[in-house]
C-alpha positions in Angstrom: -3.8 44.5 113.2 -7.2 46.4 113.3 -7.8 48.3 110.1 -11.1 49.9 111.2 -12.7 51.2 114.3 -15.1 48.3 114.4 -12.1 45.9 114.2 -10.4 47.8 117.0 -13.5 47.4 119.2 -13.3 43.6 118.7 -9.7 43.7 119.7 -10.5 45.8 122.8 -13.2 43.3 123.8 -10.7 40.5 123.6 -8.3 42.4 125.8 -11.1 43.2 128.3 -12.0 39.6 128.5 -8.4 38.7 129.5 -7.9 41.7 131.7 -11.3 42.5 133.1 -10.0 45.3 135.4 -8.5 47.2 132.5 -10.0 49.9 130.4 -7.9 49.0 127.4 -8.2 52.1 125.2 -7.1 55.6 126.3 -6.3 59.1 125.0 -4.3 61.1 127.4 -5.0 64.4 125.6 -8.4 65.3 126.9 -10.0 63.3 124.0 -8.8 66.0 121.6 -6.2 63.7 119.9 -8.4 60.7 119.5 -11.3 62.6 118.2 -9.1 64.5 115.8 -7.8 61.4 113.9 -11.0 59.4 114.3 -13.2 62.1 112.8 -11.9 61.6 109.3 -13.0 58.0 109.2 -16.5 59.2 110.2 -16.6 61.9 107.5 -16.3 64.8 109.9 -13.8 66.9 111.9 -13.4 67.0 115.7 -11.0 67.5 118.6 -7.7 69.2 117.7 -8.8 69.2 114.0 -12.1 70.9 114.6 -10.8 74.2 113.2 -13.7 76.6 112.5 -16.2 73.8 112.8 -17.2 73.7 109.2 -17.1 70.7 106.8 -17.3 70.9 103.0 -20.3 69.1 101.6 -19.4 68.3 98.0 -22.9 67.3 97.1 -24.5 70.5 98.3 -21.5 72.6 97.2 -21.4 74.4 100.6 -20.0 74.3 104.1 -22.1 72.7 106.8 -21.4 72.6 110.5 -19.5 69.4 111.3 -20.8 68.9 114.9 -24.4 68.6 113.7 -23.8 66.0 111.0 -24.8 62.4 111.0 -21.1 61.5 110.8 -20.3 63.4 114.0 -23.2 61.8 115.8 -22.1 58.3 114.7 -18.6 59.1 116.0 -20.0 60.2 119.3 -22.2 57.1 119.6 -19.2 54.9 118.8 -17.0 56.3 121.6 -20.0 56.5 124.0 -20.4 52.7 123.4 -16.7 52.1 124.3 -17.0 54.1 127.5 -20.3 52.3 128.4 -18.7 48.9 127.9 -15.6 49.7 129.9 -13.4 49.7 126.8 -12.3 53.3 126.9 -10.8 55.0 130.0 -13.0 58.0 130.7 -10.3 59.5 133.0 -8.0 60.1 130.1 -10.7 62.1 128.4 -10.9 64.6 131.2 -7.4 64.8 132.8 -6.1 68.3 132.1 -2.9 68.2 134.3 0.5 68.5 132.7 1.2 65.0 134.0 -1.6 63.3 132.1 0.8 61.5 129.7 2.8 60.3 132.7 -0.3 59.0 134.3 -1.2 57.3 131.1 2.3 55.7 130.9 1.8 54.3 134.4 -1.5 52.8 133.4 0.2 51.2 130.4 3.0 49.9 132.6 0.4 48.4 135.1 -1.7 46.7 132.3 -4.6 49.0 133.0 -4.4 50.4 129.4 -3.2 48.6 126.3 -3.8 51.1 123.4 -3.6 54.9 123.4 -3.3 57.9 121.3 0.2 59.2 120.6 3.2 59.6 118.3 6.6 58.0 118.1 7.7 60.0 121.2 4.7 58.5 123.1 5.9 55.0 122.2 9.3 55.8 123.8 7.5 57.0 127.0 5.4 53.9 127.2 8.5 51.7 126.5 10.4 53.4 129.3 7.5 53.0 131.8 7.2 49.3 131.0 10.9 48.8 131.4 11.0 50.6 134.7 8.0 48.7 136.0 9.6 45.3 135.1 13.1 45.2 133.6 12.6 41.6 132.6 9.2 42.2 130.9 8.7 41.1 127.4 6.6 43.3 125.3 6.2 44.9 121.9 4.8 48.4 121.1 3.4 49.0 117.7 2.0 52.1 116.0 -1.0 51.4 113.9 -2.4 53.5 111.1 -5.5 55.6 112.1 -8.4 53.1 111.7 -10.9 53.5 108.9 -14.6 53.9 109.2 -17.8 54.7 107.4 -16.1 57.4 105.3 -13.3 54.9 104.3 -9.6 54.5 105.0 -9.0 58.2 105.1 -6.7 60.4 107.1 -6.3 64.2 107.4 -5.5 66.2 104.3 -1.8 66.7 103.5 -1.9 70.5 103.2 -0.4 73.2 105.5 0.9 71.7 108.8 4.2 73.3 109.9 5.8 76.4 108.6 5.9 80.2 109.2 4.1 83.4 108.3 5.7 86.8 108.0 3.9 89.9 109.2 3.1 92.5 106.5 5.0 95.0 108.7 8.2 93.1 107.9 8.3 94.6 104.4 9.2 98.0 105.9 12.0 96.6 108.1 15.5 97.7 106.9 16.7 94.1 107.5 13.9 92.6 105.5 16.2 90.9 103.0 18.3 89.4 105.8 15.1 88.2 107.5 14.0 86.3 104.4 17.5 84.9 103.9 17.6 83.7 107.4 14.2 82.0 107.2 15.1 80.5 103.9 18.2 79.0 105.5 16.4 78.0 108.7 13.6 76.1 107.1 15.0 74.9 103.8 18.7 74.4 104.1 19.6 70.7 104.6 22.5 71.7 106.8 20.2 73.9 109.0 17.6 71.1 109.3 20.3 68.7 110.4 21.7 71.1 112.9 18.3 71.9 114.4 17.7 68.2 115.0 21.2 66.9 116.0 23.3 69.9 117.0 26.9 70.3 115.8 28.5 67.7 113.6 31.7 66.3 115.1 30.6 67.4 118.6 27.1 66.1 119.3 26.8 63.7 116.4 28.8 62.1 113.6 27.7 61.1 110.0 28.9 58.2 108.0 29.7 58.3 104.3 26.3 56.8 103.6 24.6 59.5 105.6 23.9 57.5 108.7 23.8 59.8 111.8 25.0 58.6 115.2 24.6 60.7 118.3 27.7 61.1 120.5 27.5 58.8 123.6 27.8 61.9 125.8 24.5 63.2 124.6 21.0 61.9 124.9 17.6 62.5 123.2 15.2 61.5 125.9 12.1 62.2 123.9 13.1 59.2 121.7 14.9 57.1 124.3 18.3 57.6 122.6 21.3 57.3 125.0 19.1 57.6 128.1 22.1 57.4 130.4 24.0 60.4 129.0 24.0 63.5 131.2 23.3 66.1 128.5 20.1 66.0 126.5 20.0 67.6 123.1 16.5 69.1 123.6 16.2 69.9 127.3 19.8 71.1 127.9 20.9 72.4 124.5 17.7 73.5 122.7 18.0 71.2 119.7 15.4 68.7 118.5 12.5 71.0 119.5 9.2 71.2 117.6 10.7 73.7 115.2 13.0 70.9 113.9 10.1 68.9 112.5 8.8 71.6 110.3 10.4 70.8 106.9 12.5 67.7 107.6 13.4 65.3 104.9 12.2 61.7 105.1 15.8 60.6 105.6 16.3 63.0 108.5 13.0 62.0 110.1 14.1 58.4 109.9 17.4 59.2 111.6 15.9 59.6 115.1 12.9 57.4 114.8 12.7 53.6 115.3 12.5 51.1 112.5 9.0 50.4 113.8 8.0 54.1 113.2 9.5 54.0 109.7 7.3 50.9 109.0 4.3 52.9 110.4 4.9 55.8 108.0 5.1 53.4 105.1 1.9 51.6 106.2 0.0 54.8 106.4 1.2 56.0 103.0 0.3 52.6 101.4 -3.1 52.0 103.1 -4.7 55.3 103.8 -5.9 58.2 101.5 -5.6 61.8 102.7 -8.9 63.6 102.6 -9.0 66.5 100.1 -8.5 69.9 101.6 -11.6 72.1 101.9 -11.9 75.1 99.4 -10.7 78.4 100.7 -13.2 80.8 102.4 -11.1 83.8 103.5 -13.0 86.4 105.6 -12.4 90.1 105.5 -11.6 91.9 108.8 -15.2 92.7 109.7 -16.3 89.2 108.9 -13.4 87.8 111.0 -14.5 89.7 114.0 -18.1 88.7 113.5 -17.2 85.0 112.9 -15.1 84.9 116.0 -18.0 86.2 118.2 -20.2 83.5 116.8 -17.7 80.6 116.6 -16.5 80.7 120.2 -19.8 80.0 122.0 -20.7 77.5 119.3 -17.5 75.6 119.8 -17.9 75.8 123.6 -21.3 74.1 123.3 -19.8 71.5 121.0 -16.9 70.7 123.3 -19.0 70.5 126.4 -21.7 68.3 124.9 -19.4 66.0 122.9 -17.8 65.0 126.2 -21.1 64.7 127.9 -22.5 62.4 125.2 -19.4 60.2 125.2 -19.2 59.9 129.0 -23.0 59.3 129.3 -23.5 62.5 131.3 -26.1 63.5 128.6 -28.3 60.9 127.0 -27.9 60.5 123.2 -31.7 60.8 122.9 -31.1 64.5 123.4 -29.1 64.9 120.3 -31.8 66.9 118.5 -32.1 69.2 121.5 -28.3 69.8 121.3 -28.6 70.7 117.6 -31.4 73.1 118.4 -29.2 74.7 121.1 -26.6 75.3 118.4 -29.1 76.7 116.0 -30.3 79.1 118.8 -26.7 80.5 118.9 -27.1 81.8 115.3 -25.5 78.8 113.7 -27.1 79.7 110.4 -25.7 83.2 110.5 -22.2 81.8 111.1 -22.5 79.4 108.1 -23.8 82.2 105.9 -20.6 84.1 106.7 -18.3 81.2 105.8 -20.3 80.2 102.7 -20.5 83.8 101.5 -16.7 84.1 101.8 -16.2 80.9 99.9 -18.5 81.9 97.1 -16.8 85.3 96.8 -13.4 83.7 96.7 -14.5 81.2 94.1 -15.9 83.9 91.8 -12.7 86.0 92.0 -10.4 83.0 91.5 
């Protein structure tokens, strides 16, 4: 079980040696997923987790720009090396079609890919693809904790993830109290959470005295490969088990639809990885928000474009300093001044 990105590379090399036509590692989400969870191990942020592009430097007591850091460069160099050695499938970093995950599942089924980004639902998709390709195939799919790296065995901070926000205009609505009551029920009532996931007790599922939930055989949950032969799917046909259901689920409810292997995965992450501390707040006022948006968008476009170019080898890593200069020419310092000014102002008032 590889615990670090270096150990993962060794594993990929062994797979490549046995299956030379394969590119054993893939993403399937335009690289955004893999860079997101990999970045923490390199002491930076990237991909889906890039946010506003800043990273808190505790030593300097200020925000820096993540995509110009040594950690970001080291991460890019690592993945470039995987692509260069045929260990990472470059197609899965650039495919933007809705069927990219299906294409990845086919590669897994055909032994062209052996490891990929994903969640428990992705495991179910890979499992189904492998079974369809060969009903007699023997295989095991395992989710591993995000590998560690130079920054340690760290994962993303456990702060705000799912939830809701209420517009300030709601306070003037004559039904404001009812709105708050509904949201309180929807997100925090155990009965509501169970209904959002499983539907109507006694109709779509049953629950034993010990709390064990069993889906009715007439219903399926295809996303998790539960009762795949049933005609009616809880999510696709009835609207249950959608993303909203995951917002504030209890551990017991999350375990009710996931495999034992995923439960083991959750335990392994909690036992072996440390969440990175959240960054300090740096709230901008309205004028600053508008100015920051005008600066952040072209900066991020430059980062996204060149990160992919560096990894794929379309731009030599020797031009890293030129890339940083290009960002500086887009008023990077002015952008950081805005963010750091907001952070200092907030700290002084709080």
